[in-house]
KEDREN-989079 format. One record per residue (C-alpha): x, y, z; residue number from 1. Coordinates in nm, 2 decimals. Each point is the difference from the previous one (the first is absolute). Layout:
# KEDREN-989079
      xx      yy      zz  resi
       X       Y       Z   NUM
...
***
This chain:
# KEDREN-989079
      xx      yy      zz  resi
   12.84   17.59    5.47     1
   -0.32    0.01    0.22     2
   -0.18   -0.20   -0.27     3
    0.27   -0.26    0.00     4
   -0.03   -0.02    0.38     5
   -0.37   -0.05   -0.02     6
    0.05   -0.27   -0.27     7
    0.24   -0.19    0.23     8
   -0.25    0.02    0.29     9
   -0.28   -0.13   -0.23    10
    0.22   -0.28   -0.13    11
    0.10   -0.09    0.36    12
   -0.37   -0.02    0.11    13
   -0.08   -0.21   -0.30    14
    0.30   -0.23    0.07    15
   -0.11   -0.04    0.36    16
   -0.36   -0.07   -0.11    17
    0.12   -0.26   -0.24    18
    0.21   -0.16    0.27    19
   -0.29   -0.01    0.24    20
   -0.23   -0.16   -0.25    21
    0.26   -0.26   -0.10    22
    0.07   -0.08    0.36    23
   -0.36   -0.04    0.10    24
   -0.07   -0.18   -0.33    25
    0.27   -0.26    0.09    26
   -0.13   -0.02    0.35    27
   -0.36   -0.05   -0.12    28
    0.08   -0.25   -0.27    29
    0.23   -0.20    0.23    30
   -0.30   -0.07    0.21    31
   -0.24   -0.05   -0.29    32
   -0.19   -0.32    0.03    33
    0.11   -0.06    0.36    34
   -0.24   -0.02    0.29    35
    0.04    0.22    0.30    36
    0.10   -0.32    0.19    37
    0.28   -0.07   -0.25    38
    0.13    0.35    0.02    39
   -0.01   -0.01    0.39    40
    0.17   -0.34    0.00    41
    0.29    0.12   -0.22    42
    0.04    0.30    0.23    43
    0.00   -0.22    0.31    44
    0.25   -0.24   -0.17    45
    0.24    0.29   -0.05    46
   -0.05    0.11    0.36    47
    0.07   -0.35    0.12    48
    0.31   -0.03   -0.20    49
    0.13    0.33    0.14    50
   -0.09   -0.10    0.36    51
    0.17   -0.34   -0.05    52
    0.32    0.16   -0.12    53
    0.01    0.21    0.33    54
   -0.01   -0.31    0.21    55
    0.31   -0.20    0.10    56
   -0.08   -0.35   -0.13    57
    0.23   -0.31    0.01    58
   -0.05   -0.34   -0.14    59
    0.07   -0.28    0.25    60
    0.20   -0.31   -0.10    61
   -0.25   -0.28   -0.08    62
    0.01   -0.28    0.26    63
   -0.19   -0.33   -0.02    64
   -0.17   -0.14    0.31    65
   -0.14   -0.34    0.09    66
   -0.36   -0.04   -0.10    67
   -0.25   -0.14    0.24    68
   -0.24   -0.21   -0.19    69
   -0.24   -0.07    0.28    70
   -0.34    0.16   -0.05    71
   -0.09    0.30    0.22    72
   -0.13   -0.12    0.34    73
   -0.24    0.25    0.14    74
    0.04   -0.13    0.36    75
    0.37    0.07   -0.01    76
   -0.05    0.37   -0.07    77
   -0.29    0.06    0.25    78
    0.10    0.23    0.29    79
   -0.06   -0.10    0.36    80
   -0.38    0.00    0.07    81
    0.06    0.28    0.25    82
    0.02    0.24   -0.30    83
   -0.38   -0.02   -0.01    84
   -0.17    0.18    0.29    85
   -0.22   -0.15    0.26    86
   -0.32    0.22   -0.03    87
   -0.17   -0.16    0.30    88
    0.19   -0.19    0.26    89
   -0.12   -0.30    0.19    90
   -0.11    0.06    0.36    91
    0.01   -0.36    0.13    92
    0.23   -0.30   -0.01    93
   -0.26   -0.20   -0.19    94
   -0.02    0.17   -0.34    95
    0.02   -0.03   -0.38    96
    0.20    0.20   -0.24    97
   -0.19    0.12   -0.32    98
    0.17    0.13   -0.31    99
   -0.24    0.27   -0.13   100
   -0.01    0.19   -0.33   101
    0.08    0.37    0.02   102
   -0.34    0.15   -0.09   103
   -0.14   -0.12    0.33   104
    0.29    0.00    0.24   105
    0.15    0.34   -0.07   106
   -0.12    0.34    0.14   107
   -0.31    0.22   -0.02   108
   -0.24   -0.15   -0.27   109
    0.24   -0.28   -0.05   110
    0.00   -0.11    0.36   111
   -0.33   -0.20    0.03   112
    0.15   -0.33    0.10   113
    0.21    0.17    0.26   114
   -0.31    0.15    0.16   115
   -0.16   -0.34    0.01   116
    0.31   -0.17    0.14   117
    0.05    0.26    0.27   118
   -0.36   -0.05    0.12   119
    0.03   -0.37   -0.02   120
    0.31    0.01    0.23   121
   -0.20    0.22    0.25   122
   -0.30   -0.23    0.00   123
    0.13   -0.27    0.25   124
   -0.08   -0.28   -0.24   125
    0.09   -0.34    0.14   126
    0.10   -0.32   -0.18   127
    0.07   -0.32    0.21   128
   -0.03    0.20    0.32   129
    0.27    0.26   -0.11   130
   -0.03    0.36   -0.12   131
    0.10    0.03   -0.36   132
    0.10    0.27   -0.25   133
    0.13    0.06   -0.35   134
    0.31    0.16   -0.14   135
   -0.04    0.18   -0.34   136
    0.30    0.05   -0.23   137
   -0.04    0.25   -0.28   138
    0.13   -0.15   -0.33   139
   -0.10    0.01   -0.36   140
   -0.17   -0.31   -0.13   141
    0.26   -0.09   -0.26   142
    0.29    0.04    0.24   143
   -0.18   -0.20    0.27   144
   -0.05   -0.27   -0.25   145
    0.37    0.00   -0.07   146
    0.09   -0.05    0.37   147
   -0.26   -0.28    0.04   148
    0.08   -0.19   -0.33   149
    0.37    0.01    0.06   150
   -0.04   -0.11    0.36   151
    0.21    0.29    0.11   152
   -0.27    0.10    0.25   153
   -0.35   -0.15    0.03   154
   -0.25    0.17    0.23   155
   -0.30   -0.17    0.16   156
   -0.24    0.17   -0.23   157
   -0.01    0.20   -0.32   158
   -0.26    0.25   -0.13   159
    0.11    0.11   -0.35   160
   -0.21    0.23   -0.22   161
   -0.15   -0.28   -0.20   162
   -0.01   -0.38   -0.03   163
    0.25   -0.03   -0.28   164
    0.29    0.02    0.25   165
   -0.15   -0.26    0.22   166
   -0.02   -0.23   -0.31   167
    0.37    0.07   -0.07   168
    0.10   -0.07    0.36   169
   -0.19   -0.32   -0.01   170
    0.15   -0.11   -0.33   171
    0.34    0.03    0.16   172
   -0.08   -0.27    0.25   173
   -0.08    0.22    0.29   174
   -0.29   -0.13    0.20   175
   -0.29    0.25   -0.02   176
   -0.34    0.00    0.15   177
   -0.25    0.27   -0.11   178
   -0.15    0.14    0.32   179
   -0.20    0.29   -0.16   180
   -0.06    0.09   -0.36   181
   -0.07    0.36    0.09   182
    0.12    0.21    0.29   183
   -0.09    0.33   -0.19   184
   -0.13    0.05   -0.35   185
    0.21    0.15   -0.28   186
    0.02   -0.01   -0.38   187
    0.28    0.05   -0.25   188
   -0.08    0.23   -0.29   189
    0.11    0.20   -0.31   190
   -0.01    0.37    0.07   191
   -0.06    0.19   -0.33   192
   -0.01    0.37   -0.08   193
   -0.37    0.11   -0.06   194
    0.09    0.12   -0.35   195
    0.17   -0.33   -0.10   196
   -0.28   -0.20    0.18   197
   -0.26    0.17   -0.22   198
    0.20   -0.06   -0.32   199
    0.04   -0.37    0.07   200
   -0.37   -0.04    0.11   201
   -0.10    0.18   -0.33   202
    0.20   -0.24   -0.20   203
   -0.03   -0.34    0.18   204
   -0.34    0.05    0.17   205
    0.15   -0.06    0.35   206
    0.32   -0.01    0.19   207
    0.12   -0.32    0.15   208
    0.32   -0.20    0.01   209
   -0.06   -0.15   -0.36   210
   -0.07    0.35   -0.16   211
    0.30    0.14    0.19   212
    0.24   -0.26   -0.12   213
   -0.14    0.04   -0.35   214
    0.04    0.38    0.02   215
    0.37   -0.04    0.12   216
    0.08   -0.25   -0.27   217
   -0.14    0.24   -0.26   218
    0.20    0.28    0.15   219
   -0.30    0.20    0.11   220
    0.06    0.01    0.37   221
    0.33    0.08    0.19   222
   -0.03   -0.20    0.31   223
    0.24   -0.10    0.27   224
   -0.01   -0.28    0.26   225
    0.21   -0.11    0.29   226
    0.26   -0.28    0.05   227
   -0.18   -0.34    0.00   228
    0.27   -0.15    0.21   229
   -0.06    0.25    0.29   230
   -0.34    0.17   -0.05   231
   -0.33   -0.17    0.07   232
   -0.17    0.22   -0.26   233
    0.28   -0.06   -0.26   234
   -0.03   -0.37    0.04   235
   -0.38    0.01   -0.02   236
    0.03    0.21   -0.32   237
    0.25   -0.23   -0.16   238
   -0.21   -0.33    0.05   239
   -0.33    0.18   -0.08   240
    0.15    0.14   -0.33   241
    0.14   -0.34   -0.10   242
   -0.35   -0.15    0.06   243
   -0.15    0.24   -0.25   244
    0.23   -0.13   -0.27   245
   -0.08   -0.36    0.07   246
   -0.22   -0.10    0.30   247
    0.06   -0.37   -0.06   248
    0.38    0.02    0.01   249
    0.16    0.30    0.16   250
    0.35   -0.10   -0.12   251
   -0.09   -0.14   -0.34   252
    0.12    0.14   -0.33   253
   -0.31    0.21   -0.05   254
    0.03    0.16    0.34   255
    0.38    0.06   -0.04   256
   -0.05    0.16   -0.35   257
   -0.28    0.23    0.14   258
    0.22    0.09    0.29   259
    0.30    0.09   -0.21   260
   -0.22    0.23   -0.23   261
   -0.16    0.16    0.30   262
    0.33    0.04    0.19   263
    0.17    0.17   -0.29   264
   -0.22    0.30    0.05   265
    0.03    0.03    0.38   266
    0.21    0.30    0.08   267
    0.17   -0.14    0.30   268
   -0.06   -0.23    0.30   269
    0.04    0.19    0.32   270
    0.21   -0.13    0.29   271
   -0.23    0.18    0.25   272
   -0.35    0.15    0.00   273
    0.15    0.34    0.08   274
    0.21   -0.02   -0.32   275
   -0.31   -0.08   -0.21   276
   -0.21    0.28    0.16   277
    0.28    0.25   -0.07   278
    0.00   -0.11   -0.36   279
   -0.38    0.05   -0.02   280
    0.03    0.35    0.15   281
    0.26    0.09   -0.27   282
   -0.25   -0.09   -0.26   283
    0.19   -0.30   -0.13   284
   -0.27   -0.25    0.08   285
   -0.37   -0.01   -0.09   286
   -0.06   -0.28    0.26   287
    0.16   -0.21    0.27   288
   -0.09   -0.27    0.25   289
   -0.09    0.07    0.36   290
   -0.20   -0.14    0.29   291
   -0.34    0.15    0.07   292
    0.09    0.09    0.36   293
    0.29    0.22   -0.12   294
   -0.21    0.15   -0.28   295
   -0.29    0.12    0.24   296
    0.26    0.16    0.23   297
    0.16    0.21   -0.28   298
   -0.22    0.30   -0.08   299
    0.21    0.09   -0.30   300
   -0.08   -0.34   -0.15   301
   -0.37   -0.01    0.08   302
   -0.06    0.33   -0.18   303
    0.19   -0.07   -0.32   304
    0.00   -0.38   -0.05   305
   -0.24   -0.29   -0.03   306
    0.05   -0.33    0.19   307
   -0.06   -0.33   -0.18   308
    0.03   -0.32    0.21   309
    0.17   -0.30   -0.13   310
    0.14   -0.34    0.09   311
   -0.02   -0.18    0.34   312
   -0.13    0.20    0.30   313
    0.25    0.14    0.25   314
   -0.19   -0.10    0.31   315
    0.30   -0.06    0.23   316
   -0.03   -0.38    0.06   317
    0.16   -0.14    0.32   318
    0.20   -0.31   -0.01   319
    0.16   -0.21    0.28   320
    0.34   -0.12   -0.10   321
    0.19   -0.32    0.08   322
   -0.08   -0.28    0.25   323
   -0.13    0.22    0.28   324
   -0.11   -0.12    0.34   325
   -0.38    0.02    0.06   326
    0.05    0.28    0.24   327
    0.14    0.23   -0.27   328
   -0.26   -0.11   -0.25   329
   -0.27    0.10    0.25   330
    0.16    0.34    0.05   331
    0.00    0.07   -0.37   332
   -0.36   -0.11   -0.03   333
   -0.10    0.22    0.30   334
    0.18    0.30   -0.17   335
   -0.19   -0.06   -0.33   336
   -0.33   -0.01    0.19   337
    0.09    0.32    0.19   338
    0.08    0.18   -0.33   339
   -0.34   -0.09   -0.14   340
   -0.20    0.19    0.25   341
   -0.22    0.28   -0.13   342
    0.21    0.26    0.19   343
    0.31   -0.09   -0.18   344
   -0.16   -0.05   -0.34   345
   -0.15    0.35    0.03   346
    0.35    0.13    0.09   347
    0.13   -0.18   -0.30   348
   -0.26    0.17   -0.22   349
    0.10    0.34    0.15   350
    0.36   -0.06   -0.11   351
   -0.11   -0.09   -0.36   352
   -0.04   -0.38    0.02   353
   -0.32   -0.20   -0.06   354
   -0.07    0.21   -0.31   355
   -0.15   -0.16   -0.32   356
   -0.15   -0.30    0.19   357
   -0.20   -0.12   -0.30   358
    0.32   -0.05   -0.22   359
    0.07   -0.37   -0.04   360
    0.34   -0.13   -0.10   361
    0.02   -0.04   -0.38   362
    0.30   -0.23    0.04   363
   -0.04   -0.36    0.11   364
    0.22   -0.18    0.24   365
    0.37    0.00   -0.14   366
    0.24   -0.27    0.12   367
    0.31    0.15    0.17   368
    0.23   -0.19   -0.23   369
   -0.17    0.16   -0.29   370
    0.03    0.34    0.16   371
    0.38   -0.05    0.04   372
    0.03   -0.10   -0.37   373
   -0.20    0.31   -0.10   374
    0.26    0.22    0.18   375
    0.28   -0.18   -0.18   376
   -0.18    0.06   -0.33   377
   -0.04    0.37    0.08   378
    0.37    0.02    0.07   379
    0.09   -0.16   -0.33   380
   -0.24    0.19   -0.22   381
   -0.05    0.34    0.17   382
    0.25    0.18   -0.22   383
   -0.13   -0.15   -0.32   384
    0.26    0.04   -0.28   385
    0.15    0.31    0.14   386
    0.31   -0.10    0.20   387
    0.14    0.22    0.28   388
    0.34    0.16    0.01   389
    0.08    0.10    0.36   390
    0.29    0.17    0.16   391
    0.06   -0.04    0.37   392
    0.15    0.31    0.17   393
    0.17   -0.09    0.33   394
    0.10    0.25    0.26   395
    0.35   -0.09    0.13   396
    0.07    0.32    0.19   397
    0.18   -0.02    0.34   398
   -0.32   -0.02    0.20   399
   -0.09   -0.33   -0.18   400
    0.31   -0.17    0.15   401
   -0.05   -0.31    0.20   402
   -0.34   -0.16    0.05   403
   -0.20    0.23   -0.25   404
    0.23   -0.09   -0.29   405
    0.00   -0.36    0.10   406
   -0.38    0.00   -0.01   407
    0.00    0.20   -0.33   408
    0.21   -0.27   -0.16   409
   -0.21   -0.28    0.15   410
   -0.32    0.17   -0.13   411
    0.14    0.03   -0.35   412
    0.14   -0.35   -0.01   413
   -0.33   -0.15    0.13   414
   -0.22    0.23   -0.20   415
    0.17   -0.07   -0.34   416
   -0.15   -0.34    0.03   417
   -0.34    0.16   -0.08   418
    0.13    0.15   -0.33   419
   -0.15   -0.13   -0.32   420
    0.25   -0.15   -0.25   421
   -0.12    0.21   -0.28   422
    0.10    0.32    0.18   423
    0.33    0.19    0.00   424
    0.18    0.14    0.30   425
    0.29    0.22    0.10   426
    0.15    0.13    0.32   427
    0.12    0.35    0.10   428
    0.15    0.10    0.34   429
    0.06    0.34    0.14   430
    0.17    0.18    0.28   431
    0.17    0.33   -0.08   432
    0.05   -0.13   -0.35   433
   -0.18   -0.25   -0.22   434
    0.11   -0.34   -0.11   435
   -0.16   -0.22   -0.27   436
    0.05   -0.33    0.16   437
   -0.18   -0.20   -0.27   438
   -0.12    0.13   -0.35   439
   -0.36   -0.09   -0.10   440
   -0.02   -0.36   -0.14   441
   -0.26   -0.27   -0.05   442
   -0.05   -0.19    0.32   443
    0.15   -0.33   -0.10   444
    0.23   -0.22    0.20   445
    0.30    0.21   -0.09   446
   -0.16    0.33    0.09   447
   -0.13   -0.15    0.33   448
    0.35   -0.11    0.09   449
    0.13    0.34   -0.08   450
   -0.27    0.17    0.20   451
    0.08   -0.22    0.31   452
    0.37    0.08   -0.04   453
   -0.08    0.37   -0.03   454
   -0.23    0.01    0.31   455
    0.25   -0.20    0.21   456
    0.28    0.24   -0.09   457
   -0.18    0.32    0.13   458
    0.18    0.19    0.27   459
   -0.12    0.30    0.20   460
    0.17    0.34    0.05   461
   -0.05    0.37   -0.10   462
   -0.29    0.23   -0.05   463
   -0.34   -0.05   -0.14   464
   -0.05    0.12   -0.37   465
   -0.34   -0.17   -0.05   466
   -0.12    0.20   -0.30   467
    0.33   -0.04   -0.17   468
   -0.06   -0.38    0.02   469
   -0.35    0.04   -0.14   470
    0.12    0.21   -0.28   471
    0.26   -0.26   -0.10   472
   -0.27   -0.27    0.01   473
   -0.22    0.21   -0.23   474
    0.28    0.04   -0.24   475
    0.07   -0.37   -0.01   476
   -0.38   -0.07   -0.06   477
   -0.02    0.27   -0.27   478
    0.29   -0.17   -0.18   479
   -0.16   -0.34    0.04   480
   -0.32    0.13   -0.16   481
    0.17    0.11   -0.31   482
    0.11   -0.36   -0.05   483
   -0.31   -0.17    0.14   484
   -0.29    0.25   -0.04   485
   -0.26   -0.25    0.12   486
    0.13   -0.05    0.35   487
   -0.17    0.17    0.30   488
    0.26    0.20    0.20   489
   -0.01    0.00    0.39   490
    0.24    0.12    0.27   491
    0.02   -0.14    0.36   492
    0.18    0.23    0.25   493
    0.12   -0.14    0.33   494
    0.12    0.26    0.25   495
    0.01    0.09    0.37   496
    0.03    0.37    0.01   497
   -0.04    0.35   -0.15   498
    0.21    0.11   -0.28   499
    0.29    0.21    0.11   500
    0.21    0.02   -0.32   501
   -0.04    0.03   -0.37   502
   -0.31    0.11   -0.19   503
   -0.34    0.06    0.16   504
   -0.35   -0.12   -0.07   505
   -0.08    0.31   -0.19   506
    0.28   -0.07   -0.24   507
   -0.16   -0.33   -0.11   508
   -0.37    0.03    0.07   509
   -0.08    0.12   -0.35   510
    0.21   -0.27   -0.16   511
   -0.19   -0.27    0.20   512
   -0.34    0.16   -0.10   513
    0.10    0.02   -0.37   514
    0.15   -0.35   -0.03   515
   -0.28   -0.16    0.21   516
    0.24   -0.23    0.18   517
   -0.16   -0.13    0.32   518
    0.25    0.03    0.30   519
   -0.08   -0.24    0.28   520
    0.17    0.10    0.32   521
    0.09   -0.21    0.31   522
    0.11    0.20    0.31   523
    0.20   -0.18    0.26   524
   -0.07    0.12    0.36   525
   -0.11    0.34   -0.14   526
   -0.28    0.21   -0.12   527
    0.15    0.14   -0.31   528
   -0.25    0.26   -0.13   529
    0.20    0.09   -0.30   530
    0.00   -0.37   -0.12   531
   -0.37   -0.02    0.07   532
   -0.06    0.30   -0.21   533
    0.20   -0.14   -0.29   534
   -0.20   -0.33    0.02   535
   -0.33    0.19   -0.02   536
    0.10    0.17   -0.33   537
   -0.08   -0.31   -0.21   538
   -0.23   -0.19    0.25   539
    0.27   -0.22    0.14   540
    0.01   -0.13    0.35   541
    0.22    0.12    0.29   542
    0.06   -0.25    0.27   543
    0.14    0.08    0.35   544
    0.17   -0.30    0.13   545
    0.25   -0.08    0.27   546
    0.28   -0.24    0.02   547
   -0.23   -0.28    0.13   548
   -0.27    0.00   -0.27   549
    0.17    0.15   -0.31   550
    0.08   -0.34   -0.15   551
   -0.37   -0.11    0.01   552
   -0.13    0.34   -0.12   553
    0.24    0.02   -0.29   554
   -0.08   -0.36   -0.10   555
   -0.37    0.10   -0.01   556
    0.07    0.31   -0.20   557
    0.21   -0.18   -0.26   558
   -0.25   -0.28   -0.02   559
   -0.26    0.26   -0.11   560
    0.20    0.23   -0.22   561
    0.24   -0.25   -0.16   562
***
C-alpha cells in the first residue's frame, strides 16, 4: 500500500513536471522569432483593448458642415498685440515702438536690448528740440513678421534675429529701411554631441552644413530643427540646406529631390526650441539647431556638445517700417548709434552675444519671395511619403462651456486649413464619457465637411475624463495602423482643466511609451501638468494658450506637425 502511495506521488510529480515543461515550451515557442518590441507591443495592445472596453464610448451621428474654401489668413487668427508684453516702456510723448526678438528683450542674459533701451530713455536725448524715448515689445521674429506682413499691427521699427525676416517683410510690400545691419552679433549653429561629431569628422573630414545634410540623408545623423515659419534658426537652416542641394536654384528639381531624401530621415521638426532640447536630453537626437548666444549660456550643452555655425548671421538688424516722419527715423538712428557704444557691446558680450566674430555668412542674399516659396515647399514635402493619421481629442466638460468652447471650435475650424490633403483625421470629444464624433478618414472634401459638422455640433457639460479620451484615440489609431501601416500616428489634445474622472495618467503612460504616439497638448487658460507630462513622453509639444491666442497657436502647431 505504501509503495502504491509513493508511486502515485512520483507519477504526480512527473505529471506536474511535464505540464510545466509543456506550458513554458508553448510560451517560449510562441515568442520564438519575435523581437522584444513585438512582444511588448502585443502585450500593450491587449492592455489597450482591455482599457478601451472599460470606457463608456458612444459613436456620434455624422453631420456634414459647410466647407470654407478660403485659405488660412494668418492675420485673422492673430491675437490683440497686447498679448505680447512691453519690456521697456516709452518715457516721453515723442517715441518709436520697436518689435524685438526674444533672445534680447527678455530677462537676465536675454535682456540686453532692454538694458540699452532703459539707459537710452534716461539719457535725455533730444530730436527736433524734444526729448525722445523708445518702447520695446518682446515678440518672436516669426510672429512679429506675421503681424507686420498681414498689416494687423505695424510698429515703427523691427529688430528680428536675422535679415531673412526683413526680406520677407519687404517682399510683402511693406516699406522697409535698414538702419543697422548689426545691433549685437550672433550666429546660428548645429549643436552636435561630441561622440557623433567625432564620428562625422572621421568620415567626412569636417562638419559643415553640406556634410550634415549628407549624413542625415544617409541616415547617419538623427537631427532636429525648428519650425521655419516661426523660428529664425529653423528658417535659416531650411534655406541653407536647400542651397547645399543646388546653390543655383533653391527650388529646382535637384534641390527638391535632395530635400526630400534628407527630410525623410529627420526624426521630427520641433514646434519650440524647448521641445527640441528635451528630445536631445532624452537621447533621441544626435544634433539640433540653436543660436550661439543660447549655447554659451547653457553649461550642459557647452560640456557635452560641439557648436558648428551655418547660414546667415543672426546679428539683430534694425529696420524702420512704413512711411515714417523724419523725426521717428531720427529717433531710430539715434537708438542704433546708442546701442553701438563700447559699453553696450561689452554688455552684449557678457550676455553671450558678439561671439564667433570671424564667421561670415555662407548664404548669399535671398529674396523674400523665394523665402516664402521655400516655406511652402517645406510644408508640402516635410512628411515625405509618410502621411499622418491624427485624432483630435476635444475637452467638452462643463468648464469649457461658453467662450472656451467657442474658441476651441474656432481654432479647430481655422487650424484644419493647415492640414495636408494626404493626411487622415478623426475627432473624439470627452466629458464624463467619450464620443467618437468622426472616425479616421482621409482628409478629402467629404471628410473635411464631416469634420466641420462634427466640430460645430460639440456641446459642453459633465466631468473631465481626459485620459479616457486619449485611450480611445490610441485605439482608433492602432486600428488604423493595421489597415494602413505606413501612416504616422499623432494625437492632439485640447483641454482646459485637470482630469477628475475616468482613468489616470499612470493607466496609459506605458501604452503611449510602447506605441510611440506623440501626444500634443493645448491647455486653455490652465497649466495642466499632467498633459505636459504626457506630451514629454514622446517629445511632443505642450502649449499653454488662452482664449485670445489659442487660434493662432493651434494654427502654428498644425502647420508644423500636419
